[in-house]
C-alpha positions, 0 to 999 in steps of 0.5 A: 582880612584886615577889617576882621582884625580890626574889628576884634581888636576893637572889641577886645579894647572895649571889653576890657575898657568895661572890665577895668572898672569893674576890677577897680570897684572889686578892689574896693572893701566889700562891706561898710568901712569904719574909720577908727579916730583914736582920740576924742569926738570934737578934736581936731583928728576927729573934725578932720575924720568926719569930713574924710569920712562923709567924702569917701562915702559918697564917692565910692558908695560905701557906708563909712562910719567914725568911731572914737576908740580913745585912750593911751594917746591914742595907742588903743584906737591904733592896736585895734586897727592893727589887729583888724582883719585885712579887708579895708572895712576898718581903717585907722586915722593914723597921727604923729602920736601913733606913728612917730611918738607913742612908739618911741616913749613907750617902754613896751609898745603896744604896736610897731608902727611899721609892720602893724599897718598898712599905709594908705594915705596922707590926708593933711598936714597941720602946725602947731602953734605957740600961745600966750595967755593975754595976760602975758605981756609979750607979743612976739616969741622973742619977747617970750624967751625974755621974759623968761630969761629974765625970770627963771623958774616962774614960767610953766606951760601946759599940754594935752598929757605926758608925751604928746606933741604938744608936750615935746614941741614945749620942750624943744621950745625950751631947749632951743630957746635955753628958757626954764618951764615947768611943764603941766600935763592936763587931760587933754588939750580943752582943759589946757585951754581954758587955763591958758585963757583964764591966765592960770598958765602962761603959754603953752603950744596947740594944734593951730585947728583947735586953737584958731577959733580962740585966736581969732576971737582975741581969748589968746594971742598966738606968737608963731606957728611951728611949721616951715610956711606960714599958715594960709589961714593966719599969713600975718603970723610968723613962723617961729624959724622967722621969730628967732628959732631957726629950724624949729619945726613941729606939726601934727599930720592925719593919715589914714592906715588899714590892718597889715596884710592888706591886698595891694589891690585894696590899698591902692584902690582906697589910696586913689579914692582918698586921693580924690576925695582930697582934691576935691574943691570943697574938701580943700576948702574944708580943710583950710577952713580948719587951718590944715594942709591938704596932702593926699599922698599915695601909701608909698608916699606915707610910708616915707613920711612915717619913716621921716618923722620917727628919725625927727623925733627919736633925738628929741624923745631920747634928748629928755629921757622920756619913757612912759609904761 
C-alpha cells in the first residue's frame, strides 16, 4: 500500500511539474507584442528599447516590435498604452518624463501615471551629465560655477525641450550653484548638442547614453555625472556631488509598463521574462556599452521607484513654477 501511494504521489508530482510551465506560458500574451517608445528613433530610450525587444522576443518566442509614437514629451505614446487592451500585447517603455515629470508640469495631464498603468519592470538607469563647449575654459564644475558667478547674465544653457529632465537638471544646477543662466529650449537633444559642439551655447545637461560618443571623440567636455555613483563607462569622471554640489542627483530611467487592469499572472510572466532579459550577460554588456546601469526589478519594485521619483521631482517643479498646457 505504501509503495502504491508513493508511486501515485510521484506521478502527481511529475504531472504538476509538467503543468506548471504550461501555466506560465499561457500567462504570457497570446500574440505579438508592440513596445511603444514615446520618443524618436535613434535616441537613448529607443536604443535601449530595441535591445530589450529583441532579447525578449528571443526568450519568449513572441514577436516584439518597437513602435515610435512621439509628441508632447512622451505623453502621446504613454496615453496610447494607457488606453490599450489589458492583454499584455501593447507595452510602454516609460521614462522619468512619462511617469514623473510630465504629469507634474501639465495643467491637465492626459493620464494618471499610477492608476492608468500596470508596472512591470524597471530595466535600466542612465545618469545625466554636465557638458560644456570646448570654447569654455572650465575644466571642472567648480570652475564653471566660478566663471558664471564672475559674469552674471552672460551664460545660457540648452536642453531638449521645456519640462524635460535635462531642462529641470539645468534649473536644479542653477539653484544649487547659485548662478544665473538663460534656458534655451531646442526641439530635441540632437540640435542642442550640435549647438554645444559649435560653441553657440556654453553648457547643457544630456543623457550620458547620447553624449558618450561626443565625449570620447573630444567634441565636447564632460564635467560630471549627475548620479550618486560614478558611471562604469567613465570611471574617471566625478559625480557632481563630488565636484562641489552635495546631494545633486538627476537621472533618467527606462521601465516597462502595461495598460491598467492587466491580469496579475500576465504582469508576473512578463516581469519574470524581462528580469531574465536584463540579467543576461550579453544584455548587460550592451547596456554597459551605452552607459546604462541594469536594474531588472519586478512590478512592485517599479511601482516604488515611480512613487519615489514623483516625490523627488515635485518640489523642484514647484520651485520653478513650471506649468504647461
